[in-house]
C-alpha positions as CSV (number, residue, x, y, z in Angstrom):
1,M,255.3,214.9,83.5
2,I,255.1,212.0,81.2
3,T,257.7,209.3,81.3
4,T,258.1,206.6,78.6
5,S,259.9,203.3,78.7
6,V,260.0,200.5,76.1
7,H,260.7,196.9,76.7
8,E,260.4,194.1,74.0
9,D,257.9,195.9,71.7
10,V,255.8,197.2,74.7
11,A,255.9,200.9,75.7
12,T,254.7,202.2,79.0
13,L,253.5,205.8,79.3
14,T,253.4,206.9,83.0
15,I,251.7,210.1,84.0
16,D,253.8,211.3,87.0
17,R,252.2,214.2,88.9
18,R,251.8,212.1,92.0
19,D,251.9,215.1,94.4
20,I,248.4,216.0,93.0
21,H,247.3,212.5,92.2
22,N,248.4,212.6,88.6
23,A,245.8,215.3,87.7
24,L,245.9,216.5,84.2
25,D,246.7,220.1,83.3
26,T,247.0,221.4,79.7
27,A,250.8,221.1,79.7
28,T,250.6,217.4,80.7
29,L,248.0,216.7,78.1
30,L,250.2,218.2,75.5
31,D,253.2,216.1,76.7
32,L,251.0,213.0,76.5
33,E,250.0,214.0,72.9
34,S,253.6,214.4,72.0
35,A,254.6,211.1,73.5
36,L,251.8,209.3,71.6
37,G,253.1,210.8,68.4
38,D,256.6,209.6,69.1
39,L,255.4,206.1,69.9
40,A,253.1,205.9,66.8
41,A,256.2,206.4,64.6
42,R,258.4,203.8,66.3
43,D,258.7,200.4,64.6
44,D,259.9,198.8,67.8
45,V,256.6,199.5,69.6
46,A,253.6,197.2,69.1
47,V,251.5,197.9,72.2
48,V,251.3,200.9,74.6
49,I,250.4,200.7,78.3
50,V,249.1,203.8,80.0
51,T,249.3,204.1,83.8
52,G,249.8,206.6,86.6
53,A,252.8,207.0,89.0
54,G,252.4,205.7,92.5
55,E,249.7,203.6,94.0
56,R,247.0,206.1,94.9
57,A,245.9,207.4,91.5
58,F,245.8,206.5,87.9
59,V,244.5,210.0,87.0
60,A,242.4,211.9,89.5
61,G,240.8,214.1,86.8
62,G,241.7,217.6,85.7
63,D,244.1,219.8,87.6
64,L,242.0,221.8,90.1
65,A,244.4,224.7,89.8
66,E,243.3,225.1,86.2
67,L,239.7,224.3,86.9
68,A,239.6,227.1,89.5
69,Q,240.6,229.7,86.9
70,P,238.1,232.1,85.2
71,A,235.6,230.4,82.9
72,G,237.5,231.0,79.6
73,V,240.7,229.5,81.0
74,R,238.9,226.6,82.7
75,E,236.9,225.7,79.6
76,S,240.1,225.6,77.5
77,L,241.3,222.5,79.5
78,G,238.5,220.5,77.9
79,L,239.7,221.2,74.3
80,P,243.1,219.5,74.5
81,M,241.6,216.8,76.8
82,Q,239.0,215.8,74.2
83,R,241.6,215.9,71.4
84,V,244.2,213.9,73.2
85,F,241.8,211.3,74.4
86,D,240.5,210.9,70.9
87,R,244.0,210.4,69.7
88,V,244.4,207.6,72.3
89,A,241.1,206.0,71.1
90,R,242.3,206.2,67.4
91,F,246.0,205.3,68.2
92,P,247.3,203.0,65.4
93,K,248.5,200.4,68.0
94,P,246.7,198.6,70.8
95,T,246.5,200.4,74.1
96,I,246.0,199.1,77.6
97,A,245.1,201.2,80.6
98,A,246.6,199.9,83.9
99,V,244.4,201.7,86.4
100,N,246.4,201.6,89.6
101,G,244.2,203.8,91.8
102,M,241.7,206.6,91.4
103,A,240.3,207.1,87.9
104,L,238.0,210.1,88.4
105,G,236.6,212.4,85.8
106,G,239.2,212.8,83.1
107,G,241.0,209.8,84.5
108,L,238.1,207.5,83.8
109,E,237.7,209.2,80.4
110,L,241.3,208.4,79.6
111,A,240.9,204.8,80.6
112,L,237.8,204.5,78.5
113,A,239.8,205.7,75.5
114,C,242.1,202.7,75.7
115,D,241.3,199.4,74.1
116,I,241.7,197.3,77.2
117,R,241.4,198.2,80.9
118,L,242.9,196.4,83.8
119,C,242.8,197.7,87.3
120,A,244.2,197.2,90.8
121,E,241.9,196.0,93.6
122,T,242.2,199.4,95.2
123,A,241.0,201.3,92.0
124,T,238.0,203.6,92.2
125,F,236.1,205.2,89.4
126,A,233.7,208.1,89.0
127,L,232.4,210.8,86.6
128,P,231.6,213.6,89.1
129,E,231.5,216.5,86.7
130,L,227.7,217.3,87.0
131,G,228.3,218.3,90.6
132,W,230.3,221.3,89.3
133,S,227.9,222.0,86.4
134,L,230.3,220.4,84.0
135,L,230.1,217.5,81.7
136,P,232.5,214.6,81.2
137,A,232.8,215.9,77.6
138,A,236.2,214.5,76.7
139,G,234.5,211.3,75.4
140,G,233.4,210.1,78.8
141,I,229.7,209.8,78.2
142,T,230.0,208.5,74.6
143,R,232.6,205.8,75.4
144,L,230.9,204.8,78.7
145,V,227.7,204.2,76.8
146,S,229.5,202.1,74.2
147,V,231.2,200.0,76.9
148,I,228.4,199.4,79.4
149,G,225.2,200.6,77.8
150,A,223.1,203.7,78.1
151,G,221.1,202.8,81.2
152,R,224.1,202.0,83.5
153,A,226.1,204.9,82.0
154,L,223.4,207.4,82.6
155,E,223.1,206.3,86.3
156,L,226.8,206.8,86.8
157,V,226.9,210.2,85.0
158,L,223.8,211.6,86.8
159,T,224.8,210.5,90.3
160,G,228.5,211.0,89.9
161,R,229.0,208.2,92.5
162,R,232.2,206.4,93.0
163,F,232.4,202.7,92.3
164,D,235.0,200.2,93.2
165,A,237.1,197.7,91.2
166,A,234.6,194.8,91.9
167,E,231.7,196.8,90.4
168,A,233.9,198.0,87.5
169,L,234.6,194.4,86.6
170,R,230.9,193.3,87.1
171,I,229.6,196.0,84.7
172,G,232.3,195.7,82.2
173,V,234.4,198.9,82.7
174,V,237.5,196.7,83.2
175,T,238.3,193.2,82.1
176,A,240.4,192.1,85.1
177,V,241.1,193.1,88.7
178,L,244.6,192.4,90.1
179,P,246.5,192.9,93.3
180,S,248.3,196.3,93.1
181,D,251.7,194.7,93.0
182,E,250.7,192.5,90.1
183,L,248.9,195.0,87.9
184,L,251.8,196.2,85.7
185,T,253.1,192.6,85.3
186,A,249.6,191.5,84.1
187,A,249.4,194.5,81.7
188,H,252.8,193.6,80.3
189,E,251.8,190.0,79.9
190,A,248.6,191.0,78.0
191,A,250.6,193.4,75.9
192,R,253.2,190.7,75.1
193,V,250.5,188.3,73.9
194,I,249.1,191.0,71.6
195,A,252.5,192.1,70.3
196,D,253.2,188.5,69.2
197,K,250.2,188.6,66.9
198,A,250.4,189.6,63.2
199,P,250.5,193.4,63.3
200,L,248.2,193.9,60.3
201,A,245.7,191.5,61.6
202,V,245.7,193.3,65.0
203,R,245.1,196.6,63.2
204,V,242.3,195.3,61.1
205,A,240.6,193.6,64.1
206,R,240.7,196.9,66.0
207,L,239.2,198.8,63.0
208,V,236.4,196.2,62.6
209,T,235.6,196.2,66.3
210,S,235.3,200.0,66.1
211,V,232.9,199.8,63.2
212,A,230.9,197.1,65.1
213,A,230.6,199.4,68.1
214,E,229.7,202.5,66.3
215,S,227.5,201.1,63.4
216,G,224.8,198.6,62.7
217,T,225.2,194.9,62.1
218,N,225.2,195.2,58.3
219,A,228.1,197.7,58.3
220,A,230.0,195.6,60.8
221,L,229.6,192.5,58.7
222,I,230.8,194.3,55.6
223,A,233.8,195.6,57.6
224,E,234.6,192.0,58.6
225,T,234.5,190.8,55.0
226,L,236.6,193.6,53.8
227,G,239.1,193.2,56.7
228,S,239.4,189.5,56.0
229,A,240.0,190.1,52.3
230,A,242.7,192.7,53.1
231,L,244.7,190.0,55.0
232,H,244.7,187.5,52.1
233,G,247.9,187.4,50.2
234,T,250.0,189.2,52.9
235,S,253.3,187.9,54.0
236,D,252.0,187.7,57.5
237,R,249.1,185.5,56.4
238,D,251.6,183.2,54.5
239,E,253.9,183.1,57.6
240,G,250.9,182.2,59.8
241,R,250.0,179.2,57.6
242,R,253.6,178.0,57.4
243,A,254.0,178.3,61.2
244,F,250.8,176.3,61.8
245,V,252.0,173.5,59.4
246,E,255.5,173.5,60.8
247,K,254.2,173.5,64.4
248,R,256.3,176.5,65.5
249,A,255.7,180.1,66.6
250,P,255.1,182.5,63.7
251,R,257.6,185.3,63.0
252,F,255.5,188.2,61.8
253,G,256.8,191.4,60.4
254,G,260.4,190.4,60.6
255,K,260.2,189.2,64.2
């Protein structure tokens, strides 16, 4: 089950299958995809936080009940997972993963699809799929390489070993580690800071960052130039200048 709450421009998507550590089956993935579609269309949502219900797990991978099915059924789980996680990665608004516990297999892949990752001190991570003759093929390898580099990513993929929050912070999988009872508050604070920025500038910055991560330096510099040009002459740009001169907080996009 996916639950959605919205407070002051920030939406929280909670994956709630806590009896099986928030493991993802096809139905839950489709519910997540539907929820993302709804939030993308809402003008009152600027940032989306993704988390898991309870304290033990963010998402503990794919649902073993589906994974134990015959090969054709089992392999079908990977198709919506890759599509939905790609939708998270390409979501038109910033996303924050609040990793409150185990992020294993598809759970780590989901977190990697988000723009920013925060985790609780108790969080653990792994991509154990090779042990079952599977691949973390819902973007896990590709995005992990982009985040921490090929050498470290390959070691984690080949060994499938679990690593804790401290190591996740050290190698760059997450940007902050919080006490469990402070995680969602920190995620909301980060989301609130982003939500107060100019919406178009935020969107352009995310696009340019994506180009920089996926392309060479020349393409990234061109994207920066084009992105900067796109912001010239916008009402938000004018409001930002006025607010600076008047020494007040800007009111972007009608805020």
